[in-house]
N, CA, C and O atoms as a Tinker XYZ file with bonds, in Angstrom:
   320  protein
     1  N    -13.013000  -73.390000  159.292000    73     2
     2  CA   -14.313000  -73.943000  158.979000    64     1     3
     3  C    -15.281000  -72.803000  158.675000    63     2     4     5
     4  O    -15.249000  -71.763000  159.333000    81     3
     5  N    -16.126000  -72.999000  157.693000    73     3     6
     6  CA   -17.090000  -71.974000  157.291000    64     5     7
     7  C    -18.383000  -72.193000  158.056000    63     6     8     9
     8  O    -18.913000  -73.303000  158.108000    81     7
     9  N    -18.879000  -71.119000  158.646000    73     7    10
    10  CA   -20.143000  -71.185000  159.369000    64     9    11
    11  C    -21.201000  -70.480000  158.536000    63    10    12    13
    12  O    -21.115000  -69.274000  158.305000    81    11
    13  N    -22.200000  -71.232000  158.085000    73    11    14
    14  CA   -23.268000  -70.659000  157.282000    64    13    15
    15  C    -24.479000  -70.387000  158.157000    63    14    16    17
    16  O    -24.995000  -71.288000  158.819000    81    15
    17  N    -24.922000  -69.158000  158.154000    73    15    18
    18  CA   -26.151000  -68.821000  158.856000    64    17    19
    19  C    -27.333000  -69.095000  157.947000    63    18    20    21
    20  O    -27.158000  -69.528000  156.809000    81    19
    21  N    -28.530000  -68.845000  158.442000    73    19    22
    22  CA   -29.726000  -69.087000  157.653000    64    21    23
    23  C    -29.749000  -68.213000  156.405000    63    22    24    25
    24  O    -30.152000  -68.673000  155.337000    81    23
    25  N    -29.325000  -66.967000  156.527000    73    23    26
    26  CA   -29.304000  -66.068000  155.369000    64    25    27
    27  C    -28.340000  -66.538000  154.299000    63    26    28    29
    28  O    -28.637000  -66.443000  153.108000    81    27
    29  N    -27.191000  -67.041000  154.711000    73    27    30
    30  CA   -26.214000  -67.530000  153.749000    64    29    31
    31  C    -26.723000  -68.765000  153.022000    63    30    32    33
    32  O    -26.543000  -68.887000  151.810000    81    31
    33  N    -27.354000  -69.678000  153.743000    73    31    34
    34  CA   -27.885000  -70.890000  153.121000    64    33    35
    35  C    -28.990000  -70.542000  152.126000    63    34    36    37
    36  O    -29.075000  -71.136000  151.051000    81    35
    37  N    -29.827000  -69.585000  152.488000    73    35    38
    38  CA   -30.894000  -69.164000  151.579000    64    37    39
    39  C    -30.306000  -68.541000  150.319000    63    38    40    41
    40  O    -30.768000  -68.814000  149.211000    81    39
    41  N    -29.293000  -67.708000  150.491000    73    39    42
    42  CA   -28.649000  -67.076000  149.333000    64    41    43
    43  C    -28.026000  -68.121000  148.422000    63    42    44    45
    44  O    -28.145000  -68.037000  147.199000    81    43
    45  N    -27.374000  -69.088000  149.008000    73    43    46
    46  CA   -26.778000  -70.155000  148.204000    64    45    47
    47  C    -27.844000  -70.952000  147.460000    63    46    48    49
    48  O    -27.646000  -71.322000  146.303000    81    47
    49  N    -28.961000  -71.215000  148.109000    73    47    50
    50  CA   -30.049000  -71.936000  147.449000    64    49    51
    51  C    -30.622000  -71.121000  146.290000    63    50    52    53
    52  O    -30.946000  -71.676000  145.240000    81    51
    53  N    -30.747000  -69.813000  146.477000    73    51    54
    54  CA   -31.252000  -68.956000  145.398000    64    53    55
    55  C    -30.301000  -68.950000  144.210000    63    54    56    57
    56  O    -30.736000  -69.015000  143.061000    81    55
    57  N    -29.022000  -68.873000  144.482000    73    55    58
    58  CA   -28.034000  -68.892000  143.393000    64    57    59
    59  C    -28.054000  -70.248000  142.697000    63    58    60    61
    60  O    -27.978000  -70.318000  141.470000    81    59
    61  N    -28.156000  -71.324000  143.474000    73    59    62
    62  CA   -28.202000  -72.668000  142.876000    64    61    63
    63  C    -29.426000  -72.829000  141.979000    63    62    64    65
    64  O    -29.330000  -73.405000  140.895000    81    63
    65  N    -30.571000  -72.325000  142.424000    73    63    66
    66  CA   -31.783000  -72.395000  141.611000    64    65    67
    67  C    -31.630000  -71.591000  140.323000    63    66    68    69
    68  O    -32.073000  -72.024000  139.259000    81    67
    69  N    -31.010000  -70.435000  140.422000    73    67    70
    70  CA   -30.769000  -69.612000  139.236000    64    69    71
    71  C    -29.836000  -70.316000  138.257000    63    70    72    73
    72  O    -30.069000  -70.301000  137.048000    81    71
    73  N    -28.783000  -70.930000  138.781000    73    71    74
    74  CA   -27.836000  -71.647000  137.920000    64    73    75
    75  C    -28.526000  -72.805000  137.215000    63    74    76    77
    76  O    -28.308000  -73.030000  136.024000    81    75
    77  N    -29.353000  -73.535000  137.942000    73    75    78
    78  CA   -30.073000  -74.659000  137.325000    64    77    79
    79  C    -31.019000  -74.161000  136.243000    63    78    80    81
    80  O    -31.137000  -74.772000  135.181000    81    79
    81  N    -31.696000  -73.041000  136.518000    73    79    82
    82  CA   -32.606000  -72.480000  135.519000    64    81    83
    83  C    -31.882000  -72.034000  134.260000    63    82    84    85
    84  O    -32.328000  -72.306000  133.145000    81    83
    85  N    -30.759000  -71.344000  134.447000    73    83    86
    86  CA   -29.993000  -70.895000  133.282000    64    85    87
    87  C    -29.386000  -72.071000  132.518000    63    86    88    89
    88  O    -29.200000  -71.988000  131.304000    81    87
    89  N    -29.084000  -73.142000  133.205000    73    87    90
    90  CA   -28.488000  -74.299000  132.538000    64    89    91
    91  C    -29.530000  -75.123000  131.782000    63    90    92    93
    92  O    -29.242000  -75.644000  130.705000    81    91
    93  N    -30.730000  -75.245000  132.334000    73    91    94
    94  CA   -31.733000  -76.111000  131.711000    64    93    95
    95  C    -32.616000  -75.398000  130.693000    63    94    96    97
    96  O    -33.128000  -76.040000  129.776000    81    95
    97  N    -32.805000  -74.112000  130.829000    73    95    98
    98  CA   -33.700000  -73.398000  129.910000    64    97    99
    99  C    -33.280000  -73.530000  128.449000    63    98   100   101
   100  O    -34.141000  -73.797000  127.610000    81    99
   101  N    -32.001000  -73.359000  128.096000    73    99   102
   102  CA   -31.629000  -73.535000  126.689000    64   101   103
   103  C    -31.844000  -74.962000  126.186000    63   102   104   105
   104  O    -32.179000  -75.167000  125.020000    81   103
   105  N    -31.652000  -75.936000  127.056000    73   103   106
   106  CA   -31.887000  -77.320000  126.650000    64   105   107
   107  C    -33.358000  -77.570000  126.362000    63   106   108   109
   108  O    -33.701000  -78.230000  125.381000    81   107
   109  N    -34.218000  -77.047000  127.207000    73   107   110
   110  CA   -35.661000  -77.220000  127.005000    64   109   111
   111  C    -36.116000  -76.510000  125.745000    63   110   112   113
   112  O    -36.866000  -77.082000  124.953000    81   111
   113  N    -35.679000  -75.279000  125.543000    73   111   114
   114  CA   -36.107000  -74.547000  124.354000    64   113   115
   115  C    -35.559000  -75.179000  123.084000    63   114   116   117
   116  O    -36.256000  -75.219000  122.070000    81   115
   117  N    -34.339000  -75.668000  123.119000    73   115   118
   118  CA   -33.763000  -76.296000  121.926000    64   117   119
   119  C    -34.485000  -77.589000  121.571000    63   118   120   121
   120  O    -34.655000  -77.909000  120.394000    81   119
   121  N    -34.905000  -78.321000  122.580000    73   119   122
   122  CA   -35.538000  -79.616000  122.318000    64   121   123
   123  C    -37.018000  -79.491000  121.985000    63   122   124   125
   124  O    -37.487000  -80.116000  121.034000    81   123
   125  N    -37.758000  -78.703000  122.742000    73   123   126
   126  CA   -39.213000  -78.696000  122.615000    64   125   127
   127  C    -39.784000  -77.499000  121.866000    63   126   128   129
   128  O    -40.939000  -77.539000  121.441000    81   127
   129  N    -39.017000  -76.456000  121.698000    73   127   130
   130  CA   -39.546000  -75.248000  121.077000    64   129   131
   131  C    -38.718000  -74.822000  119.870000    63   130   132   133
   132  O    -38.457000  -73.635000  119.672000    81   131
   133  N    -38.314000  -75.790000  119.078000    73   131   134
   134  CA   -37.470000  -75.495000  117.905000    64   133   135
   135  C    -38.164000  -74.570000  116.914000    63   134   136   137
   136  O    -37.531000  -73.686000  116.336000    81   135
   137  N    -39.451000  -74.770000  116.718000    73   135   138
   138  CA   -40.165000  -74.038000  115.673000    64   137   139
   139  C    -40.615000  -72.646000  116.105000    63   138   140   141
   140  O    -41.004000  -71.837000  115.263000    81   139
   141  N    -40.568000  -72.360000  117.376000    73   139   142
   142  CA   -41.062000  -71.064000  117.865000    64   141   143
   143  C    -40.068000  -69.951000  117.525000    63   142   144   145
   144  O    -38.857000  -70.150000  117.626000    81   143
   145  N    -40.570000  -68.786000  117.124000    73   143   146
   146  CA   -39.679000  -67.662000  116.848000    64   145   147
   147  C    -39.015000  -67.167000  118.140000    63   146   148   149
   148  O    -39.582000  -67.280000  119.227000    81   147
   149  N    -37.833000  -66.631000  118.002000    73   147   150
   150  CA   -37.040000  -66.195000  119.149000    64   149   151
   151  C    -37.758000  -65.127000  119.962000    63   150   152   153
   152  O    -37.776000  -65.205000  121.190000    81   151
   153  N    -38.343000  -64.143000  119.314000    73   151   154
   154  CA   -39.028000  -63.064000  120.026000    64   153   155
   155  C    -40.220000  -63.596000  120.811000    63   154   156   157
   156  O    -40.515000  -63.105000  121.900000    81   155
   157  N    -40.902000  -64.588000  120.270000    73   155   158
   158  CA   -42.050000  -65.170000  120.964000    64   157   159
   159  C    -41.630000  -65.919000  122.220000    63   158   160   161
   160  O    -42.456000  -66.131000  123.108000    81   159
   161  N    -40.388000  -66.317000  122.317000    73   159   162
   162  CA   -39.877000  -66.966000  123.522000    64   161   163
   163  C    -39.275000  -65.952000  124.493000    63   162   164   165
   164  O    -39.459000  -66.060000  125.706000    81   163
   165  N    -38.564000  -64.981000  123.961000    73   163   166
   166  CA   -37.839000  -64.037000  124.795000    64   165   167
   167  C    -38.763000  -63.052000  125.507000    63   166   168   169
   168  O    -38.581000  -62.796000  126.697000    81   167
   169  N    -39.731000  -62.506000  124.819000    73   167   170
   170  CA   -40.611000  -61.495000  125.405000    64   169   171
   171  C    -41.387000  -62.029000  126.612000    63   170   172   173
   172  O    -41.371000  -61.380000  127.658000    81   171
   173  N    -42.064000  -63.176000  126.521000    73   171   174
   174  CA   -42.759000  -63.670000  127.720000    64   173   175
   175  C    -41.807000  -64.039000  128.860000    63   174   176   177
   176  O    -42.154000  -63.883000  130.031000    81   175
   177  N    -40.624000  -64.521000  128.530000    73   175   178
   178  CA   -39.657000  -64.862000  129.575000    64   177   179
   179  C    -39.215000  -63.617000  130.328000    63   178   180   181
   180  O    -39.111000  -63.643000  131.555000    81   179
   181  N    -38.952000  -62.526000  129.614000    73   179   182
   182  CA   -38.571000  -61.275000  130.268000    64   181   183
   183  C    -39.733000  -60.690000  131.082000    63   182   184   185
   184  O    -39.526000  -60.152000  132.169000    81   183
   185  N    -40.939000  -60.798000  130.553000    73   183   186
   186  CA   -42.111000  -60.311000  131.272000    64   185   187
   187  C    -42.312000  -61.093000  132.564000    63   186   188   189
   188  O    -42.562000  -60.501000  133.614000    81   187
   189  N    -42.206000  -62.412000  132.496000    73   187   190
   190  CA   -42.354000  -63.242000  133.690000    64   189   191
   191  C    -41.281000  -62.911000  134.721000    63   190   192   193
   192  O    -41.564000  -62.820000  135.916000    81   191
   193  N    -40.065000  -62.736000  134.256000    73   191   194
   194  CA   -38.978000  -62.383000  135.171000    64   193   195
   195  C    -39.241000  -61.041000  135.842000    63   194   196   197
   196  O    -39.010000  -60.896000  137.042000    81   195
   197  N    -39.716000  -60.070000  135.092000    73   195   198
   198  CA   -40.020000  -58.755000  135.658000    64   197   199
   199  C    -41.141000  -58.841000  136.687000    63   198   200   201
   200  O    -41.073000  -58.193000  137.731000    81   199
   201  N    -42.164000  -59.631000  136.404000    73   199   202
   202  CA   -43.279000  -59.769000  137.340000    64   201   203
   203  C    -42.862000  -60.482000  138.619000    63   202   204   205
   204  O    -43.337000  -60.144000  139.702000    81   203
   205  N    -41.981000  -61.460000  138.499000    73   203   206
   206  CA   -41.515000  -62.193000  139.679000    64   205   207
   207  C    -40.637000  -61.314000  140.556000    63   206   208   209
   208  O    -40.722000  -61.379000  141.783000    81   207
   209  N    -39.790000  -60.489000  139.937000    73   207   210
   210  CA   -38.852000  -59.670000  140.701000    64   209   211
   211  C    -39.444000  -58.343000  141.178000    63   210   212   213
   212  O    -38.867000  -57.710000  142.062000    81   211
   213  N    -40.560000  -57.906000  140.631000    73   211   214
   214  CA   -41.136000  -56.605000  140.978000    64   213   215
   215  C    -41.470000  -56.459000  142.467000    63   214   216   217
   216  O    -41.139000  -55.427000  143.051000    81   215
   217  N    -42.106000  -57.441000  143.105000    73   215   218
   218  CA   -42.412000  -57.254000  144.539000    64   217   219
   219  C    -41.152000  -57.105000  145.394000    63   218   220   221
   220  O    -41.111000  -56.254000  146.282000    81   219
   221  N    -40.136000  -57.911000  145.143000    73   219   222
   222  CA   -38.898000  -57.805000  145.918000    64   221   223
   223  C    -38.214000  -56.469000  145.663000    63   222   224   225
   224  O    -37.656000  -55.871000  146.583000    81   223
   225  N    -38.254000  -56.006000  144.437000    73   223   226
   226  CA   -37.642000  -54.716000  144.119000    64   225   227
   227  C    -38.399000  -53.580000  144.797000    63   226   228   229
   228  O    -37.788000  -52.620000  145.265000    81   227
   229  N    -39.715000  -53.682000  144.854000    73   227   230
   230  CA   -40.504000  -52.637000  145.504000    64   229   231
   231  C    -40.239000  -52.600000  147.006000    63   230   232   233
   232  O    -40.195000  -51.522000  147.598000    81   231
   233  N    -40.062000  -53.761000  147.625000    73   231   234
   234  CA   -39.800000  -53.815000  149.067000    64   233   235
   235  C    -38.382000  -53.384000  149.410000    63   234   236   237
   236  O    -38.129000  -52.935000  150.528000    81   235
   237  N    -37.452000  -53.515000  148.467000    73   235   238
   238  CA   -36.047000  -53.197000  148.735000    64   237   239
   239  C    -35.649000  -51.818000  148.208000    63   238   240   241
   240  O    -34.462000  -51.522000  148.075000    81   239
   241  N    -36.631000  -50.983000  147.911000    73   239   242
   242  CA   -36.319000  -49.642000  147.403000    64   241   243
   243  C    -35.512000  -48.858000  148.414000    63   242   244   245
   244  O    -35.770000  -48.953000  149.614000    81   243
   245  N    -34.541000  -48.085000  147.958000    73   243   246
   246  CA   -33.786000  -47.246000  148.895000    64   245   247
   247  C    -34.659000  -46.111000  149.416000    63   246   248   249
   248  O    -35.564000  -45.634000  148.731000    81   247
   249  N    -34.367000  -45.692000  150.638000    73   247   250
   250  CA   -35.150000  -44.601000  151.222000    64   249   251
   251  C    -34.658000  -43.232000  150.771000    63   250   252   253
   252  O    -35.410000  -42.258000  150.794000    81   251
   253  N    -33.395000  -43.161000  150.361000    73   251   254
   254  CA   -32.845000  -41.899000  149.857000    64   253   255
   255  C    -32.193000  -42.145000  148.505000    63   254   256   257
   256  O    -31.746000  -43.249000  148.194000    81   255
   257  N    -32.154000  -41.095000  147.726000    73   255   258
   258  CA   -31.526000  -41.200000  146.415000    64   257   259
   259  C    -30.006000  -41.140000  146.578000    63   258   260   261
   260  O    -29.510000  -40.471000  147.485000    81   259
   261  N    -29.260000  -41.832000  145.708000    73   259   262
   262  CA   -27.808000  -41.736000  145.770000    64   261   263
   263  C    -27.332000  -40.350000  145.351000    63   262   264   265
   264  O    -28.068000  -39.587000  144.725000    81   263
   265  N    -26.109000  -40.045000  145.702000    73   263   266
   266  CA   -25.514000  -38.756000  145.381000    64   265   267
   267  C    -25.458000  -38.580000  143.860000    63   266   268   269
   268  O    -24.920000  -39.443000  143.166000    81   267
   269  N    -26.006000  -37.475000  143.327000    73   267   270
   270  CA   -26.001000  -37.304000  141.881000    64   269   271
   271  C    -24.618000  -36.972000  141.311000    63   270   272   273
   272  O    -24.382000  -37.116000  140.112000    81   271
   273  N    -23.711000  -36.527000  142.181000    73   271   274
   274  CA   -22.367000  -36.172000  141.740000    64   273   275
   275  C    -21.368000  -37.101000  142.413000    63   274   276   277
   276  O    -20.911000  -36.809000  143.518000    81   275
   277  N    -21.019000  -38.214000  141.773000    73   275   278
   278  CA   -20.135000  -39.169000  142.435000    64   277   279
   279  C    -18.764000  -38.591000  142.760000    63   278   280   281
   280  O    -18.095000  -39.083000  143.669000    81   279
   281  N    -18.333000  -37.566000  142.047000    73   279   282
   282  CA   -17.015000  -36.987000  142.320000    64   281   283
   283  C    -16.999000  -36.197000  143.631000    63   282   284   285
   284  O    -15.932000  -35.938000  144.188000    81   283
   285  N    -18.185000  -35.816000  144.124000    73   283   286
   286  CA   -18.225000  -35.046000  145.359000    64   285   287
   287  C    -18.089000  -35.928000  146.595000    63   286   288   289
   288  O    -17.828000  -35.414000  147.682000    81   287
   289  N    -18.259000  -37.237000  146.457000    73   287   290
   290  CA   -18.089000  -38.106000  147.601000    64   289   291
   291  C    -16.658000  -38.638000  147.616000    63   290   292   293
   292  O    -16.006000  -38.666000  146.573000    81   291
   293  N    -16.157000  -39.061000  148.779000    73   291   294
   294  CA   -14.788000  -39.537000  148.876000    64   293   295
   295  C    -14.539000  -40.750000  147.980000    63   294   296   297
   296  O    -15.450000  -41.554000  147.782000    81   295
   297  N    -13.344000  -40.902000  147.440000    73   295   298
   298  CA   -13.069000  -41.983000  146.487000    64   297   299
   299  C    -13.249000  -43.367000  147.084000    63   298   300   301
   300  O    -13.603000  -44.299000  146.363000    81   299
   301  N    -13.015000  -43.528000  148.385000    73   299   302
   302  CA   -13.130000  -44.865000  148.957000    64   301   303
   303  C    -14.589000  -45.326000  149.047000    63   302   304   305
   304  O    -14.839000  -46.512000  149.263000    81   303
   305  N    -15.559000  -44.414000  148.885000    73   303   306
   306  CA   -16.959000  -44.806000  148.898000    64   305   307
   307  C    -17.308000  -45.647000  147.668000    63   306   308   309
   308  O    -18.242000  -46.448000  147.718000    81   307
   309  N    -16.586000  -45.479000  146.588000    73   307   310
   310  CA   -16.857000  -46.253000  145.369000    64   309   311
   311  C    -16.506000  -47.719000  145.568000    63   310   312   313
   312  O    -17.040000  -48.583000  144.872000    81   311
   313  N    -15.623000  -48.007000  146.504000    73   311   314
   314  CA   -15.199000  -49.394000  146.707000    64   313   315
   315  C    -16.009000  -50.104000  147.764000    63   314   316   317
   316  O    -15.829000  -51.306000  147.958000    81   315
   317  N    -16.889000  -49.415000  148.451000    73   315   318
   318  CA   -17.656000  -50.025000  149.542000    64   317   319
   319  C    -18.767000  -50.899000  148.998000    63   318   320
   320  O    -19.517000  -51.496000  149.770000    81   319
């Protein structure tokens, strides 16, 4: 039996919301925005996505930089 904690349920909900968004966005644009140029749709969508994700990215910044020479670290670190 699978035991889902609160973090797992939240992650699943986030993925489900993303899947629904990716599935419905092309349908909405095809039906209601036929005449709009592609760039006029893509640029604001990317900007909105960047603005929504920026706070989470800023809070999740790493405290140290990764090793600049990946060959100097042990090979099993690449699989972690």
